[in-house]
NUDOGU-50647 format. One line per 3 residues: number of its first residue (from 1); their letters; for each residue x, y, z of N, C-alpha, C. Coordinates in steps of 0.1 Angstrom, whole numbers, plus 5000, padded with zeros to 4 digits. Each point is the difference from the previous one (the first is absolute). Example, Ala and Ser with C-alpha at 12.3 -4.5 7.8 and 13.67 -1.06 7.14 Angstrom:
<recs>
1> as> 5132/4943/5078/4991/5012/5000/5009/5012/5000 ~ 4996/5011/4993/5009/5011/5000/4992/5011/5008 .
</recs>
This chain:
<recs>
1> mll> 1578/7297/5346/4993/5011/4990/5002/5014/5003 ~ 4997/5000/5014/5003/5014/5004/5016/5005/5002 ~ 5006/4994/5005/5012/4999/5000/5007/5005/4985 .
4> qai> 4995/4996/4990/5000/4998/4983/4998/5015/4994 ~ 4989/5003/5009/4988/5012/4993/5012/5013/5009 ~ 5003/4996/5011/5006/5016/5006/5014/5001/4995 .
7> ekg> 5011/4990/4997/5007/4999/4993/5001/5005/4983 ~ 4987/5003/4994/4995/5004/4989/4998/5016/5003 ~ 5000/5003/5011/4997/5014/5001/4983/5003/5005 .
10> vsa> 4996/4987/5003/4987/5009/5003/4996/5000/5015 ~ 4998/5008/5006/4999/5006/5012/4988/4986/5003 ~ 5011/5003/5016/4985/4991/5013/4988/5004/5001 .
13> kdi> 5000/5014/5000/4986/5010/4998/4992/4993/4990 ~ 5004/5000/4987/4991/5000/4987/4998/4981/5002 ~ 5006/4993/5003/5002/4985/5002/4989/4998/5007 .
16> aeg> 4999/5011/5012/4991/4994/5010/4989/5006/4999 ~ 4998/5011/4989/4983/5006/4998/4994/4983/4989 ~ 5012/5001/4989/4996/4991/4995/4990/4982/5008 .
19> lav> 5011/4999/5004/4991/4987/5012/4995/4999/5014 ~ 4995/5016/4996/4987/5007/5008/5007/4992/5021 ~ 5016/5003/4998/4998/5000/5016/5007/5012/5006 .
22> dvk> 5005/4995/5011/5012/5013/5007/5011/5002/4997 ~ 5007/5011/4997/5015/4999/4996/5009/4994/5010 ~ 4997/5003/5016/5008/4993/5011/4999/4984/4994 .
25> riq> 4987/4991/4996/5003/4991/4999/5013/4996/4983 ~ 5001/5010/4996/5006/4994/4986/5015/5000/5002 ~ 5004/5013/5012/5012/4999/5004/5002/4989/5012 .
28> err> 4990/4996/5009/5004/4985/5007/5005/4992/4992 ~ 4991/4999/4985/5004/4988/4993/5014/4996/4990 ~ 5003/5020/5003/5012/4996/4992/5014/5002/5007 .
31> sml> 4996/4998/5010/5015/4997/5015/4996/4992/5007 ~ 4991/4991/4996/4996/4985/5007/5010/4990/5001 ~ 5007/5001/4991/5013/4988/4995/5015/5006/5003 .
34> dgi> 4999/5016/5011/5012/5006/5004/5003/4993/5009 ~ 5011/4992/5005/5008/4994/5008/4999/4985/5003 ~ 4993/4993/4991/4996/4984/4994/5010/4996/4993 .
37> ape> 5005/4990/4999/5014/4997/4998/4993/4992/4983 ~ 5005/5005/4990/4996/4993/4988/4994/4984/4998 ~ 5008/4993/5008/5000/4990/5000/4986/4993/5003 .
40> vvd> 4995/5011/5012/4987/4996/5007/4987/5005/4992 ~ 5007/5012/4991/4992/5002/4987/4994/4993/4989 ~ 5007/4992/4999/5006/4993/4991/4992/4986/5002 .
43> llk> 5002/4997/5015/4993/4988/5003/4985/5004/5004 ~ 4996/5009/4996/4983/5008/5001/4991/5006/4991 ~ 5012/5001/4989/4994/5003/4987/4986/4994/4994 .
46> drm> 4997/4993/5003/4989/4987/4992/4993/4994/5012 ~ 4999/5007/5011/4989/4999/5014/4993/5010/5006 ~ 4987/4995/4998/4995/5014/5010/5004/5002/5013 .
49> vvp> 5001/5008/5005/5008/5000/5013/4996/5018/5003 ~ 4998/5000/5013/4991/5016/5006/5015/5008/5004 ~ 4993/5007/4993/5011/5017/5001/5006/5001/5012 .
52> aif> 4988/4996/5008/5004/5006/5018/5013/4993/5005 ~ 5005/4984/4993/5012/4994/4998/5014/5004/5003 ~ 5001/5013/4989/5015/5005/4999/5002/5006/5008 .
55> pvl> 4995/5011/5009/5003/5006/5012/5010/4993/5011 ~ 4990/4988/5003/5005/4985/5009/5010/4996/4996 ~ 5005/4998/4984/5010/4995/4998/5010/5013/4996 .
58> rkm> 4995/5008/5001/5012/5012/5002/5007/5002/5009 ~ 4996/4994/5013/5007/5001/5014/5007/4987/5001 ~ 5003/4992/4990/5011/4987/4998/5012/5002/4992 .
61> kpf> 5008/4994/5000/5016/5004/4992/4994/4986/4991 ~ 5008/5009/4989/4995/4992/4983/5000/4984/5002 ~ 5010/4993/5004/4997/4988/5002/4994/4994/5009 .
64> rqi> 4993/5010/5011/4989/4997/5007/4987/5000/4993 ~ 4998/5007/4989/4989/5002/4992/5000/4989/4992 ~ 5008/4998/4995/5001/4987/4987/4994/4991/5012 .
67> dav> 5006/4998/5009/4993/4986/5010/4992/4999/5007 ~ 4992/5016/4999/4987/4997/4999/4992/5001/4992 ~ 5003/5002/4990/4995/4996/4989/4993/4992/4997 .
70> emm> 5013/4988/4999/5001/4988/5000/4988/4988/5004 ~ 5001/5009/5016/4994/4992/5011/4984/5003/4995 ~ 4998/5012/4992/4986/5002/4997/4995/4996/4990 .
73> isa> 5008/4999/4991/5000/4990/4986/4997/4981/5010 ~ 5007/4998/5006/4999/4981/5003/4982/5006/5006 ~ 5001/5008/5012/4985/5001/5004/4987/5005/4991 .
76> nrf> 5005/5004/4990/4985/5011/4988/4998/5005/5011 ~ 5009/5004/5011/4990/5015/5004/5008/5015/4998 ~ 4992/5006/4994/5007/5011/4997/4998/5015/5007 .
79> tls> 4990/4998/5011/4995/5008/5014/5006/5010/5008 ~ 4993/5010/4998/5004/5009/5014/5009/4994/5013 ~ 4990/4987/5003/5002/4997/5014/5012/4988/4997 .
82> yak> 4999/4991/4993/5010/4996/4997/5015/5003/4996 ~ 5003/5014/4993/5004/5004/5002/5008/5007/5013 ~ 4989/5006/5007/5008/5005/5013/5003/4988/5013 .
85> vll> 4994/4987/4998/5007/4988/5006/5011/4999/4995 ~ 5004/5001/4985/5012/4992/5000/5012/5017/5006 ~ 4994/5007/5000/5008/5017/5004/5005/4995/5020 .
88> aat> 4990/4995/5002/5003/4999/5014/5008/4985/5006 ~ 5000/4996/4986/5003/4984/5000/5018/5008/4995 ~ 5003/5006/4998/5014/5006/4994/5010/5006/5011 .
91> rpe> 5010/4991/4999/5012/5004/5010/4999/5016/5002 ~ 5011/5007/5010/5006/5012/4996/5007/5004/4991 ~ 5006/4994/5001/5010/5001/4990/5002/4996/4986 .
94> qla> 4985/4997/4996/4997/5002/4989/4987/5007/4994 ~ 5000/5009/5008/4991/5016/4995/5011/5007/4996 ~ 4991/5010/4993/5003/5012/4995/5006/5007/5010 .
97> dpa> 4992/5007/5010/5006/5008/5013/4994/4991/5014 ~ 5016/4991/5002/5001/4990/5011/4998/5009/5010 ~ 5002/5016/4999/4994/5006/5014/4987/5003/5002 .
100> kpk> 4993/4999/4991/4986/4997/5006/4995/4992/5006 ~ 4992/4997/5011/4998/4986/4999/4988/4992/4997 ~ 4994/4994/4999/4987/4992/4991/4986/5004/5013 .
103> kle> 4992/5003/4998/4988/5002/5008/4987/4992/4994 ~ 4997/4988/5009/4989/4995/4994/4991/5001/5015 ~ 4987/5003/4997/4992/5000/5014/4997/4985/4998 .
106> gms> 4999/5001/5017/5000/4986/5008/5011/4986/5000 ~ 5010/5007/4996/5016/4990/4994/5008/5011/5017 ~ 5004/4989/5004/5015/5009/5009/5011/4995/4988 .
109> atd> 5013/5001/5009/5011/5003/4994/5001/4980/4997 ~ 4997/4996/5015/5002/4988/4997/4993/4989/4991 ~ 4984/5005/4992/4996/4994/4994/5009/5003/4985 .
112> iar> 4999/5009/5001/5011/5005/4986/5010/4991/4996 ~ 5012/5000/5009/5010/4996/5006/4998/4980/4992 ~ 4988/4993/5008/4993/4988/4995/4999/5000/4988 .
115> meh> 4993/5013/4995/4994/4997/4983/5013/5000/4991 ~ 5010/5010/5006/5014/4999/4990/5005/4986/4999 ~ 4998/4996/5012/5008/4983/5000/4991/4989/4990 .
118> eme> 4990/5003/5006/4988/4990/4989/5003/5001/4989 ~ 4996/5014/4995/5000/5001/4982/5015/4996/4996 ~ 5013/5002/5007/5013/4993/4997/4995/4990/5000 .
121> rlr> 4995/4995/5005/5002/4980/5001/4990/4996/4987 ~ 4989/5011/5001/4993/4996/4992/5004/5002/4986 ~ 5012/5007/4995/5005/5009/4986/5011/4987/5000 .
124> rdy> 5010/4993/5009/5004/4988/4997/4997/4992/5000 ~ 4988/4994/5002/4991/4990/4998/4994/4997/4990 ~ 4996/5016/4992/4995/5000/4989/5016/4997/4988 .
127> rsv> 5008/5008/5001/5009/4998/4993/5006/4982/4999 ~ 5005/4993/5010/4999/4991/4999/4992/4992/4993 ~ 4987/4999/5001/4985/4989/4994/4999/5007/4980 .
130> eds> 5004/5012/5000/5007/5011/4984/5013/4989/5000 ~ 5011/4998/5002/5009/4995/4994/4999/4987/4994 ~ 4995/4990/5016/4994/4989/4996/4987/4996/4991 .
133> lgd> 4993/5008/5001/4989/4997/4983/5001/4997/4991 ~ 5011/5002/4992/5003/4994/4985/5004/4986/5003 ~ 5008/4995/5012/5001/4990/4998/4996/4991/5005 .
136> iml> 4988/4999/5005/4988/4992/5005/4991/4998/4991 ~ 4997/5014/4991/4991/4997/4988/5004/4991/4991 ~ 5016/5004/4995/5007/4990/4992/4999/4985/5004 .
139> slv> 4999/4996/5014/4998/4985/5003/4984/4996/5002 ~ 4994/5012/5003/4989/4992/4997/4990/4999/4990 ~ 5006/5006/4985/4999/4999/4989/5006/4986/4992 .
142> vtk> 5015/5002/5004/5003/4987/5001/4996/4986/5002 ~ 4997/5001/5014/4988/4989/5006/4986/4994/4997 ~ 4998/5015/4993/4984/4999/4993/5002/4990/4989 .
145> gyv> 5009/5002/4992/5004/4996/4987/4999/4986/5000 ~ 5011/4995/5012/5006/4984/5003/4984/4995/5003 ~ 4994/5002/5014/4990/4993/5004/4991/5001/4989 .
148> akl> 4998/5011/4987/4985/5003/4994/5006/4986/4989 ~ 5011/4999/4994/5007/4989/4992/4997/4986/5007 ~ 4998/5001/5015/5002/4985/5007/4983/4998/4993 .
151> frn> 4997/5009/5003/4984/4994/5002/4992/5000/4982 ~ 5009/5004/4994/4995/4995/4984/5005/4990/4997 ~ 5009/4991/5006/5003/4989/4999/4988/4991/5009 .
154> eav> 4996/4991/4987/4989/4990/5007/4999/4994/5005 ~ 5011/4991/5003/5003/4988/5012/5006/5008/5010 ~ 5008/5017/5003/5002/5003/5015/4989/5003/5002 .
157> ady> 4986/5003/4994/4991/5010/5005/4993/4990/5006 ~ 4997/4986/4993/4988/4994/4999/5011/4989/5017 ~ 5010/5000/5002/5009/4995/5010/4997/5007/5017 .
160> idr> 5003/5018/4996/4993/5010/5009/4988/4996/5006 ~ 4995/5000/4988/4979/4997/5009/4994/4993/4998 ~ 5009/4985/5004/4997/4991/5003/5004/4995/5013 .
163> hha> 5013/5006/5002/5008/4998/5018/4998/5013/5003 ~ 4998/5010/4994/5001/5015/5008/4993/5009/4995 ~ 4985/4999/5003/4990/5011/4994/4998/5007/5008 .
166> ela> 5003/5000/5013/5001/5015/5003/5011/5009/4999 ~ 5012/4995/4996/5010/5006/4997/5001/5007/4984 ~ 4993/4988/4996/4997/5002/4980/4990/5016/5000 .
169> mem> 4991/4997/5008/4990/5011/5002/5005/5010/5004 ~ 5009/5005/5013/5010/5011/5001/5009/5008/4994 ~ 5005/4990/4993/5007/5003/4987/4996/5008/4988 .
172> rgi> 4990/4992/4998/4990/5006/4987/4992/5013/5004 ~ 4998/5003/5011/4998/5012/5008/5013/5009/5001 ~ 5012/4999/5003/5011/5010/4998/5002/5001/4983 .
175> lea> 4999/4995/4996/5009/4997/4984/4985/5014/4996 ~ 4985/4996/5001/4991/5009/4994/5002/5017/5013 ~ 5007/5000/5009/4998/5009/5008/5017/5009/4994 .
178> vss> 5004/4996/4996/5013/5003/4995/4998/5007/4982 ~ 4995/4988/4995/4999/5003/4990/4990/5016/4997 ~ 4984/5000/5009/4992/5007/4993/5008/5012/5011 .
181> dar> 5007/5004/5007/5009/5011/5007/5004/5005/4988 ~ 4997/5011/4995/5002/5014/4990/5004/5010/5005 ~ 5009/4997/5013/5002/5015/5008/5010/5001/4991 .
184> tld> 5001/5017/4998/5017/5006/4995/5005/5010/5009 ~ 5013/4996/5002/5006/5011/5012/5006/5015/4991 ~ 4993/5008/5006/5009/5015/4993/5011/5007/5007 .
187> r> 5006/4999/4987/5017/5007/5011/5007/5002/4987 .
</recs>
């Protein structure tokens, strides 16, 4: 809204007076997304984020900004400290200015390198799980349907109850757990 008002010719000073805030704050908001990849803006547009993460994201190249924001979304953490950790785990070639070394108090270059390696491994593992999740969910739904159909057959249900009571109890518990699991994946 601020940008739209400024584009229509309203001065930052008038907006600041109308909102009872400092003019510098309006100017900061106006330039907050400068240097941020459009994809990042799109990913964050419906989320409550701390504005202080944008200067941290600006230190990364656009593709790394996107990657970092996807990790923030996955972890549901949009804090400055989390953004700084992601920056610390960013390889030098993924920084906007690789010549500037990353500085974190209490961390040696070895610790940062180890963190970068671990972050890369976690990213690969996450992508692998993400890629296989659809197949796993499909198998789970089909299996649940089949087992539920078996238990709707009274003869089969009676046999399992009589001869394998413990198994029947476990299977019914799993069916209830799968049926009540109403989680959705935001993608």
